[in-house]
TORDO-266252 format. One line per field, with one value per atom (N, C-alpha, C): residue number from 1; residue in one letter; atom name; x, y negated, z negated. Coordinates in pm, whole numbers. Layout:
REM TORDO-266252
k <- [NUM	...]
r <- [A	...]
a <- [CA	...]
east <- [X	...]
north <- [Y	...]
up <- [Z	...]
//
This chain:
REM TORDO-266252
k <- [1	1	1	2	2	2	3	3	3	4	4	4	5	5	5	6	6	6	7	7	7	8	8	8	9	9	9	10	10	10	11	11	11	12	12	12	13	13	13	14	14	14	15	15	15	16	16	16	17	17	17	18	18	18	19	19	19	20	20	20	21	21	21	22	22	22	23	23	23	24	24	24	25	25	25	26	26	26	27	27	27	28	28	28	29	29	29	30	30	30	31	31	31	32	32	32	33	33	33	34	34	34	35	35	35	36	36	36	37	37	37	38	38	38	39	39	39	40	40	40	41	41	41	42	42	42	43	43	43	44	44	44	45	45	45	46	46	46	47	47	47	48	48	48	49	49	49	50	50	50	51	51	51	52	52	52	53	53	53	54	54	54	55	55	55	56	56	56	57	57	57	58	58	58	59	59	59	60	60	60	61	61	61	62	62	62	63	63	63	64	64	64	65	65	65	66	66	66	67	67	67	68	68	68	69	69	69	70	70	70	71	71	71	72	72	72	73	73	73	74	74	74	75	75	75	76	76	76	77	77	77	78	78	78	79	79	79	80	80	80	81	81	81	82	82	82	83	83	83	84	84	84	85	85	85	86	86	86	87	87	87	88	88	88	89	89	89	90	90	90	91	91	91	92	92	92	93	93	93	94	94	94	95	95	95	96	96	96	97	97	97	98	98	98	99	99	99	100	100	100	101	101	101	102	102	102	103	103	103	104	104	104	105	105	105	106	106	106	107	107	107	108	108	108	109	109	109	110	110	110	111	111	111	112	112	112	113	113	113	114	114	114	115	115	115	116	116	116	117	117	117	118	118	118	119	119	119	120	120	120	121	121	121	122	122	122	123	123	123	124	124	124	125	125	125	126	126	126	127	127	127	128	128	128	129	129	129	130	130	130	131	131	131	132	132	132	133	133	133	134	134	134	135	135	135	136	136	136	137	137	137	138	138	138	139	139	139	140	140	140	141	141	141	142	142	142	143	143	143	144	144	144	145	145	145	146	146	146	147	147	147	148	148	148	149	149	149	150	150	150	151	151	151	152	152	152	153	153	153	154	154	154	155	155	155	156	156	156	157	157	157	158	158	158	159	159	159	160	160	160	161	161	161	162	162	162	163	163	163	164	164	164	165	165	165	166	166	166	167	167	167	168	168	168	169	169	169	170	170	170	171	171	171	172	172	172	173	173	173	174	174	174	175	175	175	176	176	176	177	177	177	178	178	178	179	179	179	180	180	180	181	181	181	182	182	182	183	183	183]
r <- [M	M	M	N	N	N	A	A	A	E	E	E	E	E	E	I	I	I	M	M	M	D	D	D	W	W	W	E	E	E	E	E	E	R	R	R	I	I	I	Y	Y	Y	D	D	D	L	L	L	K	K	K	R	R	R	E	E	E	I	I	I	A	A	A	Q	Q	Q	R	R	R	D	D	D	T	T	T	K	K	K	A	A	A	M	M	M	D	D	D	T	T	T	L	L	L	T	T	T	D	D	D	G	G	G	L	L	L	L	L	L	D	D	D	A	A	A	L	L	L	E	E	E	A	A	A	R	R	R	Y	Y	Y	E	E	E	A	A	A	M	M	M	R	R	R	D	D	D	A	A	A	E	E	E	L	L	L	A	A	A	R	R	R	L	L	L	D	D	D	E	E	E	S	S	S	R	R	R	K	K	K	G	G	G	W	W	W	E	E	E	A	A	A	W	W	W	R	R	R	D	D	D	S	S	S	N	N	N	V	V	V	A	A	A	A	A	A	I	I	I	Q	Q	Q	A	A	A	Q	Q	Q	I	I	I	D	D	D	A	A	A	L	L	L	D	D	D	E	E	E	L	L	L	T	T	T	E	E	E	T	T	T	E	E	E	D	D	D	R	R	R	E	E	E	A	A	A	Q	Q	Q	K	K	K	A	A	A	E	E	E	K	K	K	L	L	L	R	R	R	K	K	K	I	I	I	T	T	T	S	S	S	L	L	L	E	E	E	Q	Q	Q	Q	Q	Q	L	L	L	V	V	V	Y	Y	Y	E	E	E	Q	Q	Q	D	D	D	E	E	E	Y	Y	Y	N	N	N	R	R	R	A	A	A	K	K	K	L	L	L	Q	Q	Q	Q	Q	Q	Q	Q	Q	L	L	L	E	E	E	T	T	T	A	A	A	R	R	R	K	K	K	A	A	A	Y	Y	Y	D	D	D	D	D	D	L	L	L	V	V	V	K	K	K	K	K	K	F	F	F	D	D	D	R	R	R	A	A	A	D	D	D	Q	Q	Q	K	K	K	D	D	D	A	A	A	L	L	L	R	R	R	D	D	D	Q	Q	Q	I	I	I	K	K	K	A	A	A	V	V	V	E	E	E	Q	Q	Q	Q	Q	Q	A	A	A	D	D	D	E	E	E	I	I	I	V	V	V	Y	Y	Y	E	E	E	P	P	P	G	G	G	G	G	G	D	D	D	S	S	S	S	S	S	Q	Q	Q	T	T	T	V	V	V	I	I	I	E	E	E	M	M	M	R	R	R	W	W	W	F	F	F	S	S	S	R	R	R	Y	Y	Y	E	E	E	G	G	G	V	V	V]
a <- [N	CA	C	N	CA	C	N	CA	C	N	CA	C	N	CA	C	N	CA	C	N	CA	C	N	CA	C	N	CA	C	N	CA	C	N	CA	C	N	CA	C	N	CA	C	N	CA	C	N	CA	C	N	CA	C	N	CA	C	N	CA	C	N	CA	C	N	CA	C	N	CA	C	N	CA	C	N	CA	C	N	CA	C	N	CA	C	N	CA	C	N	CA	C	N	CA	C	N	CA	C	N	CA	C	N	CA	C	N	CA	C	N	CA	C	N	CA	C	N	CA	C	N	CA	C	N	CA	C	N	CA	C	N	CA	C	N	CA	C	N	CA	C	N	CA	C	N	CA	C	N	CA	C	N	CA	C	N	CA	C	N	CA	C	N	CA	C	N	CA	C	N	CA	C	N	CA	C	N	CA	C	N	CA	C	N	CA	C	N	CA	C	N	CA	C	N	CA	C	N	CA	C	N	CA	C	N	CA	C	N	CA	C	N	CA	C	N	CA	C	N	CA	C	N	CA	C	N	CA	C	N	CA	C	N	CA	C	N	CA	C	N	CA	C	N	CA	C	N	CA	C	N	CA	C	N	CA	C	N	CA	C	N	CA	C	N	CA	C	N	CA	C	N	CA	C	N	CA	C	N	CA	C	N	CA	C	N	CA	C	N	CA	C	N	CA	C	N	CA	C	N	CA	C	N	CA	C	N	CA	C	N	CA	C	N	CA	C	N	CA	C	N	CA	C	N	CA	C	N	CA	C	N	CA	C	N	CA	C	N	CA	C	N	CA	C	N	CA	C	N	CA	C	N	CA	C	N	CA	C	N	CA	C	N	CA	C	N	CA	C	N	CA	C	N	CA	C	N	CA	C	N	CA	C	N	CA	C	N	CA	C	N	CA	C	N	CA	C	N	CA	C	N	CA	C	N	CA	C	N	CA	C	N	CA	C	N	CA	C	N	CA	C	N	CA	C	N	CA	C	N	CA	C	N	CA	C	N	CA	C	N	CA	C	N	CA	C	N	CA	C	N	CA	C	N	CA	C	N	CA	C	N	CA	C	N	CA	C	N	CA	C	N	CA	C	N	CA	C	N	CA	C	N	CA	C	N	CA	C	N	CA	C	N	CA	C	N	CA	C	N	CA	C	N	CA	C	N	CA	C	N	CA	C	N	CA	C	N	CA	C	N	CA	C	N	CA	C	N	CA	C	N	CA	C	N	CA	C	N	CA	C	N	CA	C	N	CA	C	N	CA	C	N	CA	C	N	CA	C	N	CA	C	N	CA	C	N	CA	C	N	CA	C	N	CA	C	N	CA	C	N	CA	C	N	CA	C	N	CA	C	N	CA	C	N	CA	C	N	CA	C	N	CA	C	N	CA	C	N	CA	C	N	CA	C	N	CA	C	N	CA	C	N	CA	C	N	CA	C	N	CA	C	N	CA	C	N	CA	C]
east <- [4025	3953	4016	3930	3978	3970	4015	4026	3889	3794	3660	3602	3621	3572	3644	3773	3852	3797	3771	3715	3578	3501	3368	3380	3474	3497	3550	3636	3690	3579	3489	3376	3287	3262	3180	3247	3376	3451	3446	3466	3460	3322	3215	3078	3052	3101	3084	3157	3279	3356	3283	3229	3156	3030	2955	2837	2875	2986	3033	3073	3139	3180	3057	2957	2834	2761	2754	2688	2764	2897	2977	2961	2952	2933	2797	2691	2559	2560	2622	2628	2704	2812	2890	2809	2736	2651	2541	2480	2376	2434	2550	2617	2653	2706	2743	2619	2512	2387	2333	2337	2291	2374	2506	2594	2566	2551	2523	2389	2288	2157	2165	2238	2252	2328	2435	2511	2425	2352	2267	2160	2098	1997	2059	2178	2246	2278	2332	2367	2243	2135	2010	1956	1964	1918	2005	2135	2225	2195	2173	2141	2009	1907	1778	1788	1866	1886	1957	2058	2131	2041	1959	1867	1763	1715	1619	1684	1809	1880	1901	1939	1959	1828	1720	1589	1547	1570	1538	1623	1748	1837	1791	1753	1704	1578	1488	1366	1398	1496	1537	1593	1677	1733	1624	1529	1419	1334	1309	1231	1308	1439	1522	1518	1534	1532	1397	1289	1155	1128	1170	1145	1228	1353	1435	1383	1342	1287	1159	1076	952	982	1083	1119	1172	1255	1310	1198	1109	997	907	889	808	873	1006	1077	1059	1071	1053	911	813	673	652	714	700	763	877	941	856	798	709	589	532	415	453	569	616	637	699	721	589	494	363	294	302	240	305	438	508	470	462	422	281	193	55	50	121	120	183	287	351	254	182	86	-26	-76	-183	-132	-11	46	63	108	126	-8	-110	-244	-295	-274	-319	-241	-112	-33	-87	-121	-174	-307	-394	-523	-501	-410	-382	-328	-238	-181	-290	-378	-487	-582	-611	-698	-635	-505	-437	-435	-411	-411	-550	-651	-789	-823	-772	-799	-741	-624	-555	-580	-649	-672	-784	-758	-853	-934	-873	-937	-1039	-1163	-1271	-1242	-1187	-1156	-1055	-948	-847	-905	-995	-1060	-1142	-1212	-1292	-1202	-1090	-995	-937	-898	-844	-948	-1073	-1182	-1200	-1191	-1204	-1086	-966	-848	-860	-912	-929	-1028	-1139	-1237	-1178	-1100	-1034	-934	-859	-760	-829	-940	-1015	-1072	-1122	-1175	-1063	-947	-833	-791	-792	-758	-861	-988	-1094	-1084	-1055	-1039	-920	-812	-694	-725	-796	-833	-924	-1020	-1108	-1028	-932	-848	-772	-716	-642	-735	-855	-953	-992	-1014	-1048	-934	-813	-697	-689	-716	-715	-825	-942	-1052	-1016	-953	-910	-810	-716	-617	-685	-784	-857	-932	-991	-1063	-966	-848	-746	-703	-690	-657	-767	-893	-1005	-1000	-964	-953	-845	-731	-623	-668	-742	-791	-888	-977	-1072	-998	-901	-824	-747	-689	-614	-707	-824	-920	-965	-990	-1031	-920	-796	-683	-670	-692	-683	-792	-908	-1017	-995	-948	-937	-811	-702	-577	-543	-481	-437	-322	-294	-184	-50	-27	99	111	4	7	-40	-76	-120	-272	-319	-462	-511	-621	-671	-820	-860	-1001	-1082	-1025	-1096	-1124	-1024	-1043	-1150	-1146	-1246	-1385	-1398	-1528	-1577	-1487	-1526	-1574	-1503	-1545	-1679	-1697	-1822	-1939	-1922	-2031	-2057	-1952	-1973	-2058	-2052	-2134	-2282	-2311	-2449	-2504	-2429	-2476	-2603	-2608	-2723	-2842	-2826	-2935	-3040]
north <- [5706	5788	5925	6011	6148	6205	6324	6388	6410	6438	6460	6330	6221	6092	6052	6080	6048	6129	6258	6343	6291	6249	6198	6071	5983	5861	5894	5990	6029	6088	6165	6219	6105	6009	5895	5817	5794	5723	5803	5936	6023	6017	6028	6021	5884	5777	5642	5627	5679	5673	5752	5868	5949	5875	5811	5735	5619	5550	5438	5490	5605	5663	5704	5763	5801	5677	5574	5450	5386	5385	5329	5411	5545	5632	5604	5591	5559	5423	5326	5192	5196	5272	5284	5356	5461	5532	5440	5364	5269	5164	5112	5013	5074	5196	5263	5290	5340	5364	5234	5128	4997	4950	4966	4927	5012	5143	5231	5197	5171	5133	5001	4906	4777	4792	4870	4893	4968	5067	5143	5053	4968	4876	4777	4729	4634	4700	4822	4890	4931	4966	4996	4872	4758	4632	4598	4617	4590	4684	4813	4911	4876	4841	4806	4682	4584	4464	4500	4585	4627	4708	4797	4875	4785	4685	4591	4512	4469	4396	4485	4610	4702	4730	4743	4767	4647	4528	4406	4398	4433	4434	4536	4655	4760	4714	4649	4598	4493	4409	4309	4373	4474	4545	4618	4676	4745	4646	4530	4428	4381	4361	4321	4428	4553	4664	4669	4662	4672	4558	4437	4325	4338	4384	4402	4516	4624	4737	4692	4615	4567	4476	4390	4301	4381	4478	4561	4643	4697	4774	4686	4561	4468	4444	4435	4420	4544	4660	4786	4793	4758	4760	4663	4545	4446	4499	4565	4623	4735	4818	4925	4866	4762	4698	4636	4573	4514	4623	4733	4844	4899	4917	4969	4873	4743	4644	4646	4654	4659	4785	4899	5025	5015	4955	4939	4853	4742	4650	4717	4797	4866	4968	5040	5138	5069	4958	4885	4829	4774	4718	4827	4945	5056	5096	5104	5140	5031	4906	4796	4794	4824	4831	4940	5053	5163	5123	5056	5011	4911	4815	4715	4781	4876	4947	5021	5089	5162	5066	4952	4853	4802	4777	4729	4838	4961	5069	5086	5067	5082	4974	4854	4745	4776	4835	4857	4996	5080	5217	5216	5283	5288	5418	5524	5656	5668	5709	5720	5825	5937	6043	5991	5927	5871	5759	5678	5570	5631	5739	5806	5860	5921	5972	5858	5748	5631	5571	5564	5511	5599	5731	5824	5806	5793	5771	5638	5536	5404	5412	5480	5496	5573	5678	5755	5667	5585	5497	5392	5334	5236	5300	5421	5492	5519	5561	5588	5459	5347	5218	5181	5194	5163	5252	5382	5474	5433	5390	5347	5223	5128	5006	5040	5131	5174	5240	5323	5392	5290	5189	5086	5004	4975	4900	4979	5109	5193	5196	5206	5206	5073	4962	4831	4821	4875	4875	4958	5073	5156	5081	5013	4935	4826	4759	4654	4714	4830	4896	4939	4987	5023	4900	4787	4662	4623	4645	4617	4707	4834	4928	4878	4837	4787	4664	4575	4455	4490	4586	4629	4693	4778	4842	4739	4641	4537	4454	4420	4344	4425	4554	4639	4649	4662	4670	4542	4427	4300	4289	4347	4340	4440	4561	4669	4656	4609	4606	4465	4459	4331	4279	4148	4093	4160	4209	4275	4413	4463	4593	4707	4675	4780	4793	4914	4938	4927	4860	4844	4872	4974	5012	4897	4825	4715	4604	4570	4466	4508	4633	4682	4673	4718	4714	4570	4479	4340	4280	4310	4258	4319	4447	4516	4453	4438	4384	4237	4161	4021	4002	4096	4090	4106	4188	4222	4155	4059	3992	3912	3843	3758	3830	3959	4034	4075]
up <- [-12544	-12453	-12448	-12456	-12455	-12313	-12299	-12168	-12106	-12191	-12138	-12081	-12146	-12099	-11969	-11967	-11847	-11729	-11755	-11649	-11607	-11704	-11674	-11588	-11621	-11543	-11405	-11398	-11267	-11178	-11243	-11166	-11117	-11202	-11160	-11046	-11061	-10957	-10827	-10841	-10722	-10658	-10739	-10685	-10621	-10686	-10633	-10499	-10492	-10367	-10257	-10299	-10202	-10154	-10242	-10204	-10112	-10146	-10063	-9924	-9921	-9793	-9712	-9778	-9707	-9655	-9741	-9701	-9584	-9592	-9483	-9355	-9370	-9254	-9191	-9275	-9222	-9154	-9215	-9157	-9024	-9020	-8897	-8789	-8831	-8736	-8682	-8771	-8730	-8636	-8669	-8586	-8449	-8451	-8326	-8241	-8306	-8233	-8173	-8250	-8200	-8082	-8093	-7981	-7858	-7878	-7765	-7701	-7783	-7730	-7652	-7708	-7641	-7508	-7511	-7387	-7284	-7333	-7242	-7179	-7262	-7211	-7112	-7144	-7054	-6920	-6925	-6800	-6721	-6791	-6721	-6652	-6721	-6661	-6540	-6552	-6439	-6323	-6356	-6253	-6184	-6265	-6208	-6118	-6161	-6080	-5949	-5957	-5837	-5744	-5802	-5720	-5653	-5726	-5668	-5555	-5574	-5470	-5348	-5372	-5261	-5188	-5265	-5203	-5119	-5171	-5095	-4968	-4979	-4863	-4760	-4809	-4719	-4646	-4720	-4658	-4552	-4581	-4483	-4357	-4375	-4259	-4181	-4252	-4184	-4104	-4162	-4091	-3967	-3982	-3868	-3759	-3801	-3706	-3634	-3712	-3654	-3555	-3592	-3500	-3373	-3386	-3266	-3179	-3242	-3166	-3095	-3164	-3102	-2984	-2998	-2887	-2767	-2794	-2686	-2622	-2704	-2650	-2564	-2605	-2525	-2389	-2387	-2259	-2173	-2234	-2160	-2103	-2187	-2141	-2026	-2035	-1927	-1798	-1810	-1691	-1632	-1720	-1672	-1599	-1657	-1595	-1460	-1455	-1329	-1224	-1264	-1170	-1120	-1211	-1172	-1076	-1104	-1017	-879	-877	-748	-671	-742	-676	-620	-696	-650	-523	-530	-416	-293	-314	-202	-141	-227	-177	-99	-155	-87	47	48	171	277	234	329	390	307	357	453	420	506	638	633	757	849	788	867	930	852	904	1017	997	1101	1227	1209	1325	1402	1330	1396	1467	1405	1470	1600	1598	1720	1828	1786	1883	1946	1861	1908	2012	1992	2085	2223	2230	2358	2418	2345	2396	2500	2616	2727	2728	2687	2692	2579	2613	2516	2410	2448	2352	2249	2296	2206	2122	2180	2103	1987	2016	1912	1801	1842	1741	1659	1723	1652	1558	1605	1521	1397	1415	1304	1207	1262	1176	1102	1170	1109	993	1013	904	786	817	711	635	708	646	560	609	529	404	415	297	197	249	160	89	162	101	-6	25	-72	-196	-175	-288	-375	-311	-386	-469	-409	-481	-599	-577	-687	-798	-760	-859	-944	-877	-951	-1040	-989	-1070	-1195	-1180	-1295	-1397	-1347	-1437	-1511	-1441	-1507	-1611	-1581	-1678	-1802	-1779	-1892	-1980	-1915	-1992	-2073	-2013	-2083	-2203	-2186	-2296	-2406	-2368	-2469	-2548	-2480	-2548	-2646	-2607	-2698	-2820	-2799	-2912	-3008	-2955	-3040	-3119	-3052	-3120	-3231	-3207	-3309	-3426	-3397	-3504	-3586	-3518	-3589	-3678	-3625	-3704	-3826	-3806	-3918	-4021	-3976	-4068	-4149	-4085	-4157	-4263	-4237	-4334	-4446	-4412	-4510	-4595	-4538	-4611	-4655	-4771	-4824	-4739	-4745	-4666	-4693	-4813	-4845	-4784	-4726	-4661	-4750	-4876	-4967	-4962	-4952	-4952	-5096	-5116	-5251	-5252	-5324	-5334	-5392	-5488	-5550	-5450	-5368	-5267	-5168	-5126	-5031	-5092	-5217	-5282	-5299	-5335	-5353	-5221	-5113	-4983	-4942	-4970	-4935	-5010	-5142	-5223	-5192	-5158	-5127	-5001	-4910	-4789	-4821	-4922	-4952	-5076	-5133	-5253	-5227	-5116	-5087	-5032	-5003	-4940	-5041]
//
């Protein structure tokens, strides 16, 4: 072998080593990319699972908070209603005491002028009592009507919204069309 052949062989060996190095570099890059993709997918899955767990926990805490707030609010409302009822009864009792007092005074009064004044005061007191009772009755009627509004709204919400709480145009349309299918 002469020098030219040796050089030719060395060039081939060099080119072959270079091709092997490039192939190894590509294989290593492919392997590294695959590992990075796998790790990224694994960490994303772990993150998504953790976020889902945290979201579920948050929903649980919100439900707990809402139920406790609703229970406390119900107690407050009951106390307000009790106070209002007691105030009403006290006002009615005061008016009735005044009427009773005037009636007793009228029975024992001898002077006609004073009897006329007491009779006038008695009529005014009875009118004030009747007006108070009417006012309370109207307030009770308004409360009953507000309760009816809440019931209507709740019924409408149950019909319009799915049990999960999500509004769905498809569900609404299906319910609408099912009502009129037989018509």
